N, C-alpha and C positions, 0 to 999 in steps of 0.2 A: 787713633793711635796706630791703626793698621792700614793707613792709606797706601803704604808701600807694598801691600799685598794685592795681587791681581783680583779682579772681580770673580773669576772662576775659583780661585783659592778661597775667597771669602765664602762663597756658596758651599764649597766642600767642607770648610770649617764649621759652618752652620749645621750641615748634615751630621758631622761628627759629634758636635755638641748635643744635637737632638737625640742621636743614638745613645750617647752617654746618659742623658736625662731620663730617657725611657728605661734604660737598664737599671739606673739608680732607683727608679720608681719600683721596678720589679724587686730589687733588694729590699726596699722599704716595705713592700707588701708581704714578702716571705719571711723577713726577720721578725721573730716573735717580740712583742712589745716588752721593753725594758730589759731585754737580754743583752743588748750591746753594752760594752764596757762603760760603766759610770752613767748609763743613760738615765737612770732614775734621778740622779743628782742634777744632771743638765736639764732634764724636763721640768723638775720641780723648781728650779731657779726661774724658768719662764713662768710657771704657775704663780710663783711669788710675785713677780712683777705684774702679772695680770690682776692679782687680787689685792695688792698693796701699793701704796704710794711710797716709793723709796726702795733702796737696795737692802738685801739681807745682811745681817751681821752675824758673825760666827765667833764664839758659840751663841746660839739663839736662845731667846727666852722661851720659845716653843719647845715642848718635849719632843725630842727626836725628830727634827725637821728632815723631810726626805731629801732636801738638797745637800745636806751634810757638808762635807768639805768643799763641794763645788760652789757654795755660797760665798767663798772668798775670791772666786775667779773674777777677772774684769768683766764688765757688763755688756759689751757691745753686741756679742752674738745673741745673748738672751734678750736684750732690748729689741733687736731686729726681729727675732722670732716672735716676741710678744706683739709687736706692731703687725707682723704678718698674720698672726692668728686673729688679732682684733679686726683686721681688714676683711678677713674671710669669715668672721663669726656669723654674720647674718645669712649670707648665701649658703653656707655649709651647715648652718644650725649647730654651731659648736657650743658646748656647755661643759662646765667643770663641776657639776653637781656632785659627782662621785670622787672628786679630787682628794678628799680626806679619808676615803675608804682605805683600810689597811692593805699594805702589800706584804703578803706572807712569803717568807723565804722557804724554799723546799728543803726540808731536813734530809731528804734522801738524794739530793743533787749529786751527780757525778761530773759536774761541770769540768770540762777540760780533759776527761779521760778518753783516750783514743778508742774508737770503735764502740763507744757506749750507745745503747739503743733506747734505754728508758731513763727518765729523770735527768736528762741532759739540761733541762731548764733549771735556772736558779731560783725562779720566782713562780708564784701561783698564777694560773691563767684561767680566763673565763671565755669559753668559745663563743658565747653569745655576744660579748663585747668585741671580740677580736675577729668576727666575721665581717667581711665587707657588707655594707658601708660603715661598719664600726659604730661604737657607741661611746658616749661620755668622754672620759679622759683619753681613751685609746684613740678616738677619732682626732682629738687635739694633738696627740703625740704624732700621728701620721702626718698631720699638717706641718708640725715643726720639722719633721723629717724632710718634707718637700722643700722647706726653707734651706735645709742643709744641702739638698740636691742642687738647688739653684746656685748656691755658693760653690759647689763642686764644678758646675758648668763654668763659672767665672775662673776657677783655678785651672781647668783644662785649657781654656782659651788663653790664659796667661802663660802656660807652659809652651803652647804653640808660638805665641808672640815672642817670648823671651828666647827660645831656641832658634827661631827664625832670624832673630837679630844677632844671636851669638855666632851663628855659622851661616853667614849670608850666601856663601858660595855653595852650600850644600842644603838646599831647601828640603830635601828628603829627610834630613835629620829632624826637622821640626814636626813633620808628619808622623814619623816613627815615635818621637818623644811624646807627642800629644796622644797618639793612639795607645801607647803603652800606659800612659797615665789613666786615660779614660777607661781602659779595660783591665786594670789591675784589680783583682777581686776585693782586696782589703780596702782599697781606695773607694770602690763602689759601695762597699758595706758601710764605711764611715760616712759617705755621702748620703746613705739611706738611713742614717741614725741621728739622734739628737746629740750633737757634740760640737763644742767650740773649736775643735781642730779644723773644721771646715772653713770657718771665717779667717782664722789666722793663716791657713794655707793659701787661701785665695788672695789675701792682702799682701802677704810677703812675696808670693809669686809675681804679682804685678810690681811689687817693690823692686825685685831683681830685674824685671824688664826695664823699669825706669833707670836703674843703676847702669844697665847696659846702654840705654839711650844716652845717658850722660857721658858714658865712655866713648860712644861713637860721635856725638854731636857737640860735646863740651857742655859745661854748665850753662843753663838758661834759667831765667827767673821762674818760668812756669814749671819746669821739671824740678827745680829746687823746692818750690812750694809743694809740688805733688809728692816729692820724696819725704819732706817733713811731715806732711799730713798723713801719708800712708804709714810712716813709722809710728806716728801717734795712734792711728786707728788700729794698727796691728798690736800695739801694746795694750790697747783697750779690749782686744779680743782674747789674748792670752799673753802671759808675761814674757814668754819666749819671743814674742813679736818685737820686743824692745831691741833685739839684736839687729833689726833692720836699720836702726840709727847708725851704728858704727859702719855698716856696709855702705850706707849712703855717703857718709863722710869720706870713707876710703875711695869710693867711686869718684867723688869730686876731685880729691887730691890726685888720683891716678889719671883722670882725664886731662887735668891741667899739665901734669908732668909729661904726658904723651903728646898733647896738643895736636891730635889728629894723625899722629905718626905711630909707627910700631916701636919707636925708640924711646926709652924711658930716660928723661933728663930732669933731675931734681932741681937744677938751676932755674927751670921755668917757674917752679913754685915760689922761689925767692923773688924772681923778677915781677911776679904778679900777685904778691902777697896780699895787697888790699882786696883784690878781686876774690881771691881764695877765702880770705877771712870773712868777707861779706856773705858768700854763699854758704859757708859752713855755719855761720851764725844764724842765717835765715832757716836752715834746716833744723837747727837746735831750737830756735825760737818757735817755729810752727809746731814742732814736736811737743815742746813744753806747753804751748798754749792749748793743745788738744788733749794731752794726757797728764799734764802736771797735777790736776786736781785729784787724779786717782792715787798718785804717790802721796799727796798730802792726806788724803782720806785714810790710806793704809797706815801712815805714821800716827795719825790721830787715834784710830781705833785699835791698832795692833802694835804700835811702836816698831813697825817694820815696813820699810818703803815698798818692798815687793809683795808683802802679804803672805809670803810662803811659810813663815814661822808658825802661825796658828794652824795652817793646813797640815804641816808636818806633825803638829801635836795631835791630830785626829787620825793619822795614818800609821800603820805598823812600820817601824823603822828597821833597817837591816841591822843584824847583830854583828856582822863582820863584812868587810868589803876590801877588795884589792884589785890591782890591775889584772891579775890572773883570772879572778872571778868575772870581771867585766869582759875579758877576752873569751872566757868559757861560755858566756851568754850570747855570743855573736850568732850562733846557729839559730837560737830562739828569736833573736832580733830579725834575722833574715826571713824566717818563716812568717813572723807576724807582719813583716812589711808586705808580703804577698797575700797572706790570707790566714788569719786565726780569728774566727768570728765569734767572739765572746766565749761561749762554751763549746763551740764546734770547730772542726778544722777539716780541710780536704785530705785525701789520701796522700801518702808520702811521695808517690810518683809525680804529683803536680809540682811539688817543690823542686824535684830534680829537673823538671822542664825549665823552671825559672832559673835554676842554677846554671844550666846550659845557656839559657838566653843571656844572662848577665856575663858569663864567661866569654861567650862569643862577642858580645858588645865590647868588652874590655880588650879582647884580642884585636878587634877592628880598630880601636884607638891606637894600638901599638903599630899595626900594619900601616895605618894612614897618618903616622905621627908627624911627618914632614908638612903635610897640608894643614893638619890641625895646629902645628906650631905657628902658622901665620896668624892664627886667631888667639894667640896666647893671652892678650889682655882680657878678652871675654872669658876664656877658660879660667883665668886667674880669679875673676869675679865669681864665677860659678863655684869653683873650688873653695874660695874664701867663704862664701855663704854656707857651703856644706861643712866647713871646718867650724864656723861659729855655731851652727845648729848641733854639731857633734859634741862640742864642748858643753853646750847647755844640756844636751841629753845625758852625757856622762856625769855631769854634776848632779842632776836630778836622780839618776839611776844609782849614784853612789850612796844616796841617803835612803831611798826606798827601792824595793824591787819593782822596776818599771821597764823591763826589756820589751817594749812595744814599738813596733815599726811606725805606727801612726804618729808617734811623738816627733819623728823626723820628717813627716810629710811636708812641712814648710820648705824642706830642701828637695822635694820631689822634682822640682824644675832642674836641679843639678843632676840628680841620679838618672832620671828619665832622659834628660838632655844628652848626657855623655853616653849612655847606652844606645840612645837613638843615633848619635853621631857615629858610634862604632859600627852599628849595624848598617848605617848608610854606606860605609866603606865596603862592606860585603855585598850589599844589594846593588851597589853601583857596578859590580863585576858580574853578578848573577841576579838579574832582575826578578826571576821567579821567587827569590827569597822574600821579597816584599809581600807577595801574596801568601806564601806559606806561613811567614811569621804572623801576619795579621790574622789569618784564619785560625791559627792555633791559639793566639792570645784571646781573640773574640770568643772562640768556642769554650775555652776555660771559664771566661767571665760569665757566659750565658749558662753554663752547666751548674755553677756553684749554687745559685738560689734554689734550684730544684733538687739537686743531689746532696747538698750539705745544709743549707739554711732551713729548708722546709722541716717542720717538726719531725725528728727522727723516730717516729712511732707509727706503726701501721695498724689500721683497723679501728681507730677511734671514730665512732660515729654517734652523733647526738641527734635525736628526733623528738618530736612531741607526741608521737602516735604509737601506742603500744602494739598496734597491728603491723607496724613496719618491721618488727623483729620476729624471727622464728627460730628459737633456740633448738638445737639438736636434742638436748635433754631439758625439757621444761621443768620448772620447779615452782612451788608456791612457798617461797622462802622470804623471811623478813628479818632484817637487823634492826633491833629497837623499834621505834615507831616512825623512823625517818626514811629508811632505805629498804626497798624490796629487791630480792634476787629472783629474777624471772626465769633463769635457767642458764645453761652454758653449752658451748661447743667444745668438743675434745677430739683430737685427731687420732686417737687410738688408746688402747689400754695396755699395750705391751711395748716396752722400750729397752734399748740397749744403752750401756754407758756412753756418754758423750753425745747422744742424740738429743734432738730438740722436742720439747713438748709444746704443742700449740693449743692454747686455751683462750676462749672468748667468754667473758662474763657479761650477762645482760642485766643491767640495773634499771630500777625505776625510783626516781626521787619522789617519795610520798609527800614530802614537804622539803623546804630548804634545810639541809643538814646544818646542825649547830656547830660543827667542828670540821677541821681538815683531817679527816680520819685517814690513818694509814691502812692500806690494804696489804695483808700478808698472805702469800700463796705458799703453802707448805706441802711437802711430801713427808708424812709422819709414819714411822714404822708401824705396821699392822700387827706385829707380834705383841701379845698382851704383856703389860709390864714394862715394855721398852718405850723410851721417849725420844729415841734417835730421830733426827730429821735429815733427809737426803737433800731436800731443797728448802730454803727459807728465804724467800724473796720479799722484801718490804718495799713498798712504793706508794706514791700518791696515785689515785686512779687516773685513767687516761694516760698511762705511762709516765705520769708526772706532770702532764700538760692540762689536766682538768680535775683538780682536787675536789673532794666532796663539798667543802665549804663554799665553793663557787657554783655548785649545781643550782638549778632553778626547779621549783616544784613542777612536777609533770615531765621532767626530762627522762627520756629513755636512752640509755647509754650502752652501746656495744663497745666493750673494753677488751682489746685483744693483747695477748702476751705470748711470746715465743721464748721459752726458758730452756737453757741447755742443762742437761743432766751432768753430774760429775763424771769424770773419767775413771776415778778410783773407787768403784763399787765392789765391795769385798764379796758379797754373796747375793745370789738371786733370791728375791722375796717379793712380797706385796707391800705396797705403800698406800696409805690413805691420802687422798688429795683433799686438803683442807683449805678453806677460804675464811679469813678472819678480818674483822675491822676493829681497830682500836684507836683510842684518842691520841691527841697531840702529845709528843714527847713521852711515848710509852705509857699512855694513860689507860683507862679501863677499856676492857673489851666490850663491844656491843653484844648483847645476848641474841642468839639466833633462834628463830621459830620456824618450823616446817609444817605447813598445813595447819597453822594455828596452834601447834603443840610445841612446847619448849624443847629445844634440841641442843642445849648447852651454849657455848661461846664460840663455836666454829661450825661452819657449814661443811659437812662431810660429803663431798661430791661423788667420788669414785674410788675404786680400788684398782691400783695400777701395778702391773708387774714390771720390775726393772731387773734385767739380767746382771750377772757378775762380769767384771772386767776379764777375769781369767777363771773360767769354770773349772779347769783342771786343777787349780790350786785347792779346790774343795774335795779332790779325790781322797779316799781313805789312805792312811799310811800303810806300809807293807804289813805291819804286824796285825792290823785290823782288817785287812782285805780278805774277802772270801776266796776260796780256791777257784771258784767260778761264779760269775754273777747269776743271780736268780731273777728271772723275768716275771712280771705280773702283767698278764694280758699282753698287749702289744704297745704298752705305754710307759712302763717304768721298769727299772732294774735296781736290784739291791746289790751294791758293790762291796759293802763292808759293815761290820758290826763290832761294837765295843761294849763290854759289860763291866761295870764297876760296882763292886759290892760296898755298901755303906751301912751305917747303923740304922736298922729298921727300914731300909730302902735300897733299891737297886737302880743305879744309873745306867741308862741305855742310850747309846749313840748309834744312829742308823745313817748310812751314806746312800742316798737315793740318786738315781740318774734318770732323767726324763728321756725316753726314746720315741715318744709319740705324743699325740694330743688327747687330753682327757675330754670326755663329753660332759663332765660335771664335777662336782666336788666329792671326793672320796675320803674315807677315814682310815687311818692306820690303827691296826690293833696290835697290842703288845701284851701277851698273856704269859703267865708263869704256870707251868704244869708240874705236878709231882710225879713220882715214879709210877703211880697208878693211872696217870693221865688225867688226874683231877685238876680242874682249874682252881688255883689258889690266890691269884692276884691279877689285876688287869690295869692297863693304862692306855685306853683307847682315846683317840683324838686326832684332829687334823694335823698335818705337818706344821712345824714351827708354832704349835699351839693355836693354829688358825691364822698365823701371819703369812701364810703362803698357800692359799687354797689351790687344789690341783687343777681347777678350771683355768687358772692363769698360767700354768706351766707351759713351757715351750721346749721342743726337742733340744737337747744339749744342756739344759739346766741341771745343775747338781745342787742337792740340798743336804745339809748336815743337820739332821733332826735329832734333838736331844730331848729325853723325857725321863722322869723319875717314876718308879713303881713302888708304892708303899707295900712292904712285905716283911713279915716277921720270921720267914723261913719255917713256917709250920707245915707239917705234912711229912711224907716219907721221901727221903732223898733216893736217887739224885733228881735234881730239878732241871727243867728245860725252859728256855724262852721260845715262845712261838710268835712269829711276826707275819703279818699279811695285810691285805686291804679289803675293804668292803664298801658297798654303796649304802649310805645312811638311810636312803628312802626305801630300797627293796631288801636290804640286808644281804644281797648277793655278793659273794667274794670274787675278787679278781683271780683268774686262773694263774697259779704259780707253777713255773716249770724250771727244772734244773738245767745243767749244762747239756745233758743228753736229750733234752726236749721232752723228758718224761714229766708228767704232771705230778706235783707233790700232793701227798695225802692232806685232805682238808685245806688245800691251797695255802699251806702254812710252812714257813721256814722254821726249823727247830734248831736251836743253838744250846748246847749243854752249858749249864751254869757252873761256875767254880764252886767247889765244896767249901 
């Protein structure tokens, strides 16, 4: 079919196709199993064909078959994949012994959320199965993906051939179109996934090529036969492939009306009507002979020729739809054409590059419109095919939300062809543009697998040797009888609002856990009686990529998390770092033991200080501010005091300000003295009732410390409140000095109490 292409061009095309296949294989390897859109359904359709004689029926007698609505799809892609798997079964030692193992959906998945770091995956994963050379069904899946990549090679070759035929005087357009197709990240991603979009794109692209051949050479029996067969095969790949039939019929009519010229004369159709009718009939005949049984089967089983009605019964339908909504979804369609990879997407600037690329391509078409006008019949065929696919897309998207660019990939020959032709106009003037455009497109395609598709979680490491890990803080902890906590790494104990906390947990699977436990990492208030949480992060272990139910006995897992602290922290205080494991769907917590001793239902790892967003907001109000701060040693200042008399108790609020670093934990004493200096009541204790030990304070921290003193006002008035600090180990008080630098008696601040 490409005899009109020179030998050097053929060799160059082979190099391009080889580069595409290698890169599609990279996408195959880096894309997590079953995370591509609908990949589970496509894969299990292949599994069904491998395990059963006959096609699936929907709804199935099986409980919850994994192929779901994909079981209604035409069978050609899946039959080809099944034959491909069977042919390689012996040399690659393929098996599906684990095909019936459950696929658990990640309840914490943030699939599609921009910038997400953890739980991006929608499904549970097993690193043992998913490491090269893979195991069980995952190995079979990668083989099916190779089948898709080979079909992608066929599609790229078809784009080159069709565009070369459409614009014979501008061969550069074919190279640009084929290169753009081969290095479009989403096209590569689809070619590296299990999806019937690959086969229908390959077949329809070559169908467009044949339509252009008919347009150039007129109808011949071989091309008529090939068009009918390709239309039938495309229909058996995906129902949208049926649109190749009207394109073929129109191409035959148009070719006869043109009769090798650029002038359209409908009279020629009348003059040659027997010839036209014969070729149209043959296309329809070959199409029907190949795909007619599929329509009969759909009518027999579902009462619907297309088979889409039962599929729609299984999918969430739109509640409302309009032309405006369709228009509003165009930006999403544009992004997904270039790259939205299941649950992940590249940064926004990459889409801006493709927007410029498309805009410049369209501008090139306008600039070179006179030369392009000479090829108007070919352009008409390309645009007609795009229009047919756009109508099919709009019809489907009108019913369900499906703004996905890959649904329009059968028309990639038109889109890439016209953009390539537009860029050819520019690069014909500035040849360096060819190199620059190719370099940028290729660089983007190469970067995506490693920067976007690779599991977006750092630090997950699984080994089978406990000596391979060396926790910064070793522990002898155990959750239940299944999971041991060997220790943890922590990047600090003092943080400010908005900073990141870097935590690595080291696990040991004592046996295969019986559940997909949720890991909760919490910062819980250290103030007694408070249950506030500053951080409450729930995840599957491995950042969502290696849940406990998939662990193997003996696994040693280094499980790293970087968690951002909130920006709106009201007060500086200490927080307890808790690690919790609980069962599926909020089930029971696993009990934790430390050193063989019961330690509740949480592992309390560390006490962390978190500063306040605005420390000055904790300064005392004017009415409670001391005339001059009182300093205790070189570490703390008392800025304000408030005393509130209550029934049988005295409420005391102290405003502390840290001006240095403590060497240990100190105690605040709050004493009531009578007129004779006798001690009548006390309320000694650490600040915030132990919720903010002074060893964790940092200069600039402000603490509003509230305490109650039980007191019946017995003794001789007037009474005074004495406040100070002491070391609980030695009993030594911190030196208290007033504004003049004079040390206060007994290192105590005395405040008269209201009568």
